[in-house]
C-alpha positions, 0 to 999 in steps of 0.5 A: 610295063604300064597297061598299053592304052590308059582310056583310049581302049583297043581301037586307040592302041590300034591306031597308035600301033599304025602311027607306030609303024607308019614312024618307023618307016618314016624313020627309015627314009630319014624324014625324022620331021614327019617320024616325030609327027607319027610318034607324036601322035602315037604318045596322044593315043596311047600316052603309057607305052614307053616304046612310043617315047624312045622311038620319038626321042631316037629322031631328036637323038638323029638331030641333036636335040639332046633336051627332047631326047632327055625329057622323052627318055625319062618319060619312058623310063618312068613308064619302063624302068627296064628300057634299055634304049631308054637309059642309053638314049638317055646317058647320051643326051647327059654326056652330050649336054656335058653332064658326064657323071649322071651320063655314064651312070646312065649309059651303065644302068642300060649296059646292065640291062643291055647284058641281062635281056641279050647279051649278044645283041649289037646294042651292047656293043653300041652302049659298051662304046658310048660307055668307054667313050664317055668313061675316057673322057672323064679320065682325061679330064681328071688325069689333066688335073691331076697333072697340073696339081702334081706340076705345081706340088712339084715346082714347090718342093724343088723350091723347098729344096733350094730354101733348105739347102740355101739356110746358112749357106746362101746360093749353095746349089741342091745336091743332084741326088736330091733332085733325082729322088724327087723326080722318082717320086713324082714320075711314081705318082703319075704312073697311073695315069701313063699307058703302059700294056693291059695283062693279058689275063685281063684280055680276050683271047679272041679279041685280044681286047680287055674283057667288058663281059667275061665268061668261063667255059668248062675247060677253064678258058674265058671268053668275051661274052658275046664274041664266045656267043657269036661264035658258036652261032655262026662258027660251031659249038666247040670250044675256040681253043681247047674245041671241046664241045660247048653250049651256051648253057655251059657259060658261066660269068668269071666274077674274079676276072671281071673284079680284075677288070674293073679295078684295072679299069678304075687306076688306069682310065687311059684303057677304055680309050676304043682302038 
């Protein structure tokens, strides 16, 4: 991260921090304009502190001023490339500006950084929720496009069958079995876009939801990381299924399941829908 104050010195830093605290208090009271002024003052004093920019971006986010959110977050990321909030709010700004692919990339980056820093934090869950929404919207658009293309192709194929069967015998009907074969072909072509049950081995045994960040315990059971960490902290340090003693440091990422989930979601985007 860049130095807190480029030229302002220690006094400028103290003043900027006071303005930041003032902005935080105003934000909690929903006094967004006043909070923005406070954060702007902090930025003026110490423009190289990324958190001042993300705090102001959060105010703009509350007001749905997405262009300003994007501008502040890009500045924050230039100052601190590891800023989870910077990448997260940039992703939201891009998604809400109809730049879905760019937004998804930014949200994925924030999720990666968030899991590395605080895997059980509320923010990781919040990021996943927003990423899932964006991914589902992306899938919906692609699914509609595929369905439209398949329908046009199906109509063309049926017409081709009619023309073929009428050669030398104008007005002849197409044999029913040919239409049935055609229907089967197009049914299989649209199968990936048809919701089905998510395979059990891709779902957490506690939440029953598809895995996001799977970890495996020494007893061989796989869980969602954040959910299991919460269990260990609030319920007790034991495996929920086997009841064997378990410590957080014993959890190992289940990369095989993670790859399987990624492959499943890549093919079945409907599974991103939040239930």
